C-alpha positions in Angstrom: 0.0 0.0 0.0 1.3 3.4 -1.0 1.4 5.9 1.9 0.5 9.5 1.4 3.1 12.2 2.2 1.8 14.0 5.3 4.2 16.9 5.3 7.1 18.5 3.4 9.4 21.4 4.1 12.9 22.1 3.0 15.0 19.0 4.0 12.1 17.3 5.8 9.3 14.9 4.8 6.9 13.0 6.9 5.3 9.8 5.6 3.0 7.9 7.8 4.5 8.6 11.3 8.1 8.7 10.2 10.2 11.7 9.5 12.8 11.7 6.7 15.6 14.2 6.3 17.3 12.8 3.2 16.3 12.4 -0.4 14.0 9.4 -1.0 12.1 7.2 -3.4 8.6 5.8 -2.7 7.8 2.9 -4.9 4.3 1.9 -6.0 4.2 -0.8 -3.3 4.8 1.5 -0.5 8.5 0.8 0.1 10.6 3.8 1.0 14.3 4.1 0.0 15.8 6.9 2.0 19.3 8.3 1.7 18.8 8.2 -2.0 21.5 10.0 -4.0 22.3 10.3 -7.6 25.6 9.5 -9.2 25.9 13.1 -10.4 24.4 14.8 -7.4 21.8 17.3 -8.8 21.4 15.5 -12.1 19.0 12.6 -12.4 19.7 9.9 -15.0 17.9 6.6 -15.7 20.4 4.5 -13.7 19.6 6.5 -10.6 16.0 5.3 -10.7 16.5 1.9 -12.5 14.4 -0.1 -10.0 11.5 2.4 -10.3 11.6 2.3 -14.1 11.7 -1.5 -14.1 8.7 -1.7 -11.8 6.8 0.2 -14.6 4.3 2.3 -12.5 1.7 4.1 -14.4 3.1 7.5 -13.2 6.4 8.7 -11.8 6.5 12.0 -9.9 9.9 13.6 -9.5 10.4 16.4 -6.9 13.4 18.5 -8.1 14.0 20.2 -4.7 12.5 23.2 -3.0 14.0 25.5 -5.6 14.0 23.0 -8.5 17.8 22.6 -8.6 17.8 18.9 -9.5 17.9 18.5 -13.3 16.3 15.5 -15.0 18.1 14.1 -18.0 16.4 13.8 -21.4 17.1 10.0 -21.2 14.8 9.7 -18.2 12.0 11.4 -20.2 12.7 9.2 -23.2 12.7 6.0 -21.1 9.4 6.9 -19.5 7.8 7.8 -22.9 9.1 4.4 -24.3 7.6 2.5 -21.4 4.3 4.5 -21.5 4.9 5.9 -18.0 3.4 9.3 -17.3 6.1 11.6 -15.9 5.7 14.7 -13.8 8.8 16.8 -12.9 8.0 19.6 -10.4 9.6 21.4 -7.5 9.2 19.1 -4.5 6.3 20.9 -2.7 4.2 20.7 -5.9 5.4 17.1 -6.6 4.2 16.1 -3.1 0.7 17.4 -4.0 0.6 15.6 -7.3 1.9 12.4 -5.8 -0.7 12.4 -3.1 -3.5 13.1 -5.7 -2.3 10.1 -7.6 -2.3 7.9 -4.5 -5.8 9.1 -3.6 -7.0 8.3 -7.1 -5.6 4.8 -6.9 -3.0 5.3 -9.7 0.1 3.1 -9.5 2.6 5.9 -8.8 6.2 6.1 -7.7 7.9 9.2 -6.3 11.5 10.4 -6.4 12.1 13.4 -4.1 15.0 15.7 -3.6 14.3 17.3 -0.3 16.6 20.3 -0.2 17.7 22.9 -2.8 
């Protein structure tokens, strides 16, 4: 079961009753991978979310940080298009809202969230 995100502010996210202070991935089965980091820091490539892409959710929501500083490679966009995965790339506060809406609508969704800048 996917959990809704209860709260987000710069560097802090609450899911269920647990607080997270590092970047994280929520898969469509409700598993949370915290301390998530990309090979190139503020640049997201397909290999950084390989497990998410392999699980083929209907939608992936990417939170690019409070100020949108994490860039998403064209390859991520292309892989999602090829697999028929809807992709939303937004600053993290907006991404949280979109992720929660998808959860509430019963859409198989995964989220990848940069919590700081």
